[in-house]
C-alpha positions as a printed NumPy array, in Angstrom:
array([[150.24 ,  75.641,  55.617],
       [147.817,  77.474,  53.311],
       [150.472,  77.806,  50.602],
       [151.374,  74.122,  50.852],
       [147.69 ,  73.186,  50.558],
       [147.333,  75.445,  47.519],
       [150.462,  73.957,  45.926],
       [149.248,  70.414,  46.647],
       [145.896,  71.165,  45.003],
       [147.616,  72.815,  42.018],
       [149.888,  69.778,  41.628],
       [146.89 ,  67.434,  41.78 ],
       [145.058,  69.496,  39.146],
       [148.156,  69.522,  36.943],
       [148.44 ,  65.734,  37.251],
       [144.753,  65.344,  36.368],
       [145.124,  67.633,  33.353],
       [148.234,  65.763,  32.214],
       [146.355,  62.45 ,  32.489],
       [143.477,  63.895,  30.457],
       [145.836,  65.08 ,  27.721],
       [147.459,  61.633,  27.622],
       [144.005,  60.021,  27.312],
       [143.188,  62.381,  24.428],
       [146.449,  61.532,  22.664],
       [145.814,  57.821,  23.196],
       [142.242,  58.077,  21.888],
       [143.456,  59.879,  18.775],
       [146.219,  57.325,  18.182],
       [143.744,  54.433,  18.469],
       [141.277,  56.119,  16.109],
       [144.081,  56.575,  13.574],
       [145.238,  52.968,  13.915],
       [148.677,  54.111,  15.059],
       [148.927,  51.782,  18.061],
       [150.6  ,  48.434,  17.49 ],
       [151.097,  46.313,  20.611],
       [154.49 ,  44.705,  21.101],
       [153.558,  41.646,  23.167],
       [155.98 ,  39.84 ,  25.395],
       [155.567,  37.498,  28.383],
       [154.211,  39.347,  31.433],
       [153.278,  38.282,  34.981],
       [149.809,  39.763,  35.293],
       [149.901,  39.998,  39.084],
       [153.025,  42.189,  38.934],
       [151.405,  44.418,  36.316],
       [148.134,  44.733,  38.284],
       [149.922,  45.343,  41.583],
       [152.016,  48.068,  39.943],
       [148.858,  49.851,  38.805],
       [147.243,  49.272,  42.201],
       [150.219,  51.006,  43.797],
       [149.953,  53.857,  41.288],
       [146.297,  54.57 ,  42.188],
       [146.76 ,  53.893,  45.916],
       [146.741,  57.58 ,  46.888],
       [143.337,  58.06 ,  45.244],
       [142.117,  54.848,  46.857],
       [143.214,  56.124,  50.271],
       [141.434,  59.455,  49.689],
       [138.22 ,  57.563,  48.923],
       [138.778,  55.016,  51.745],
       [138.739,  52.208,  49.172],
       [140.67 ,  48.968,  49.569],
       [142.064,  47.293,  46.424],
       [142.385,  43.51 ,  46.591],
       [144.29 ,  41.455,  44.025],
       [143.648,  37.711,  43.717],
       [145.266,  35.11 ,  41.5  ],
       [148.1  ,  35.204,  39.019],
       [148.745,  34.23 ,  35.424],
       [151.155,  34.876,  32.587],
       [150.101,  36.633,  29.401],
       [151.598,  37.732,  26.085],
       [150.767,  41.451,  26.118],
       [152.399,  44.799,  25.58 ],
       [153.174,  45.634,  29.228],
       [153.029,  49.42 ,  28.828],
       [149.728,  49.395,  26.966],
       [148.173,  46.804,  29.264],
       [149.303,  48.759,  32.321],
       [147.506,  51.809,  30.908],
       [144.323,  49.779,  30.368],
       [144.456,  48.288,  33.868],
       [145.245,  51.694,  35.36 ],
       [142.227,  53.245,  33.642],
       [139.919,  50.459,  34.817],
       [141.255,  50.556,  38.374],
       [141.076,  54.338,  38.484],
       [137.421,  54.283,  37.461],
       [136.599,  51.503,  39.917],
       [138.299,  53.327,  42.806],
       [136.531,  56.591,  41.989],
       [133.084,  55.008,  42.247],
       [133.57 ,  52.168,  44.77 ],
       [131.989,  52.441,  48.204],
       [134.758,  50.537,  49.984],
       [136.318,  47.765,  47.895],
       [137.73 ,  47.059,  44.457],
       [138.83 ,  43.514,  43.662],
       [140.843,  42.315,  40.691],
       [140.678,  38.594,  39.977],
       [143.468,  37.425,  37.688],
       [142.823,  34.357,  35.569],
       [144.426,  32.982,  32.446],
       [143.42 ,  35.331,  29.631],
       [141.117,  37.398,  31.856],
       [141.071,  40.151,  34.438],
       [137.815,  40.469,  36.385],
       [137.457,  43.904,  38.019],
       [134.73 ,  44.248,  40.651],
       [133.678,  47.269,  42.673],
       [130.909,  47.866,  45.193],
       [129.842,  51.247,  43.829],
       [126.532,  52.396,  42.336],
       [127.013,  50.506,  39.064],
       [127.423,  51.874,  35.569],
       [124.821,  54.494,  34.619],
       [124.482,  53.052,  31.089],
       [125.649,  50.069,  29.01 ],
       [129.411,  49.858,  28.547],
       [129.108,  50.403,  24.781],
       [127.553,  53.812,  25.462],
       [130.078,  54.757,  28.134],
       [133.281,  53.629,  26.391],
       [133.149,  56.422,  23.846],
       [135.184,  59.591,  24.033],
       [133.234,  62.561,  25.334],
       [130.015,  60.729,  26.041],
       [127.509,  62.909,  27.82 ],
       [126.511,  60.37 ,  30.474],
       [126.345,  61.94 ,  33.92 ],
       [128.771,  60.453,  36.417],
       [127.218,  60.159,  39.889],
       [129.572,  61.1  ,  42.702],
       [128.801,  62.168,  46.241],
       [125.085,  62.221,  45.538],
       [125.34 ,  64.526,  42.521],
       [125.597,  63.965,  38.779],
       [128.669,  65.444,  37.109],
       [129.256,  65.944,  33.419],
       [132.99 ,  66.379,  33.19 ],
       [133.128,  66.609,  29.409],
       [135.836,  63.964,  29.142],
       [133.69 ,  61.045,  30.215],
       [134.385,  57.76 ,  28.524],
       [137.995,  58.398,  27.565],
       [139.482,  55.991,  30.099],
       [137.04 ,  53.216,  29.215],
       [137.507,  53.908,  25.502],
       [141.305,  53.691,  25.774],
       [141.138,  50.544,  27.938],
       [138.731,  48.884,  25.506],
       [140.887,  49.922,  22.528],
       [144.015,  48.468,  24.153],
       [142.254,  45.176,  24.843],
       [140.921,  45.033,  21.276],
       [144.406,  45.775,  19.9  ],
       [145.508,  42.63 ,  21.761],
       [142.646,  40.596,  20.264],
       [140.588,  40.871,  23.454],
       [137.572,  42.813,  24.573],
       [135.961,  44.591,  27.521],
       [132.589,  43.316,  28.753],
       [130.309,  44.486,  31.556],
       [129.265,  41.344,  33.398],
       [127.268,  43.307,  35.988],
       [126.445,  46.979,  36.263],
       [123.606,  47.166,  38.748],
       [123.193,  48.991,  42.029],
       [125.363,  46.393,  43.804],
       [128.418,  47.484,  41.844],
       [130.143,  46.911,  38.552],
       [131.947,  43.836,  37.273],
       [134.063,  44.304,  34.157],
       [135.697,  41.442,  32.288],
       [138.901,  42.382,  30.511],
       [139.648,  39.56 ,  28.066],
       [143.287,  39.686,  27.05 ],
       [142.91 ,  37.687,  23.848],
       [140.27 ,  36.025,  21.71 ],
       [137.828,  33.831,  23.579],
       [134.691,  32.067,  22.436],
       [132.489,  32.878,  25.448],
       [131.765,  35.982,  27.483]])
């Protein structure tokens, strides 16, 4: 049992390290302008539910429920958009108290969590290697890789002509708006 536990922890650490390396590669590719989306018609609910399923183990560990509401079609690069949604969901699950909700609308994903809220404006946080402390379990952690997931998600949205906006970031939780294409209003 002790060996299995050790192997499970080693596998989880390896997965986390692999995800970090992928985020670093993605950040570098976006900075170099090497990412070109290849949009095609996508059912957003299917894409979001796929990413929800991918982060479900982490959600279960944190006793967080992920709700998905609505549906719409979009012209996006499904692999890139899945990475953006996965990053946003992963962050929301990590900090939520009990619930993360994704509302799907035409041209927009609204991601809400009931966590402590963002510790700083999104523009400060969505930078690779920002030094903002991340509160978790009553302590502030400085992981050294903070901001990569938000940076990559924002870069993917911008590559599609969209943007990432923090609608709310107070103590009642965070609400992020992921615009999938150009819009006139926030």
